[in-house]
N, C-alpha and C positions, 0 to 999 in steps of 0.2 A: 239312433237310424241301426247303430254298428248293434249295438247290443239288443234291440228287436230282431236282423240278422241271425246272431245266433244264438238268440233265446227259439226263433223255428228254425233252425237246422239240430241245434238238439233233443228236441222236441219232435218235431215230426215223424207226422204218424203211417207213413208209410214203412216208413224202415223197419217197424212195431210190430205193424204187419206183415209182413214178409215172412220178420222174422218167428210169427208165427206158424204161417201155412207151413214152417219150412219145419218147426218143429212136430207140428198135426201131421206135415205125410210121413217125418220119421217114423212117430208112434205111430203111427198107421199098421207104416210097414211092421214093424215087431208081433204088431196084431194078426195080420194073415199073414203074416211067413214065416210066425217063433210061437209051432206047441206052446212052448215056456213058458209065452207072457199070454197067453189067453187061460193059459190054468192059473197064472199064477191074479190073472186077472179075475176071473172067478172065484176064486178062489179070496179074497181081498173086499169081493164087492159080496159073498156071502158072511163075512165075519164082521164088515158094517152094518149089511142087515142085521145078523142074531144082536151086533149092540145096540144096532135101534128096537130091535123087541125086546131085547131084556134089562130094558128103560135102565142102562148106562148113562153115570150126569156127565156134565159138558166135559170136561178133565178126560176121561173114561172114556169119549168117543176123540175128543183130541188125540191124546197116545197111542188109541187105536189107527188112528188116520196117520199119523207118522210112524210108525211102524209096517204099515200097511205101502208104505210110501217109497222106507227105505227097501224093503221087499223088491217092489217095483221100478226106481235106480242101479237097484245091484244086477238086477237082471236086464237092465238096459248096459250098464255097462258091459257086461260078462260079454255080451251079446257083441257091443262096437271092438272090444277088443279080440273076443276068437277070429271080425268081420275081418281087420287090419290082418289078425299072424297068418289069413288065410292068404289073405290078398299080396302078405310078401314072398311065401313061400308057401310048393307042393311037397317040397320035400320036407319027410320027420327030423325035426331041432329034435334039440333035447331043452332048451333054456325058449322056443317058443311051447309046447309041451307043456314046461313047470307054470308059464305066465299062462297059459292056458289052466292050467288047473290051479293057479292064484288067483287069477275071476270068477273062476268056480268056486274055490273057496268062501270068496265074499260074500254070493249069495248062501250059502249054507248059511254062515255066521247070520246073515241078517233072515234070515227064515228060523234057526234055532231061533234068535230072538224075538223073533211074531211066535211060535211058539210059547214061550216063555208067557212074553205076555199077556197071550191069546187066555191061558191057563189059568193066570193073577184074573185077568177082570170078567173070566168068566165063572170061574168053580165053583162060588157062592151060591151065583143065581142060578148055574146048570143041579144041583143037590141040594135048595134049601126047600 
């Protein structure tokens, strides 16, 4: 009987459904109120469609999807960090500026990586 209670507690659906709902709301907020996320989404979607169009191999599609997701995640963290820093202070602080710059650099590095991956995946297909 105790084992069944523990099992039900660990695998209760209400908590999982609520977690997905909260995550969806956060993602929707980013799409509605942050232009960069919409741009990243459209570019990522276009890259994915290009991968389908150029008939990339399965592993290449997986690499492309991981790369696209990495840029999404980097932008999400960048936005979250910027919002927290803005919430902490309205005055200029050098350390807050540095923190925001580092968060933006993460997006830059992820984007440069995405360009490199895109180059290697698509260059042969474009100039065949």
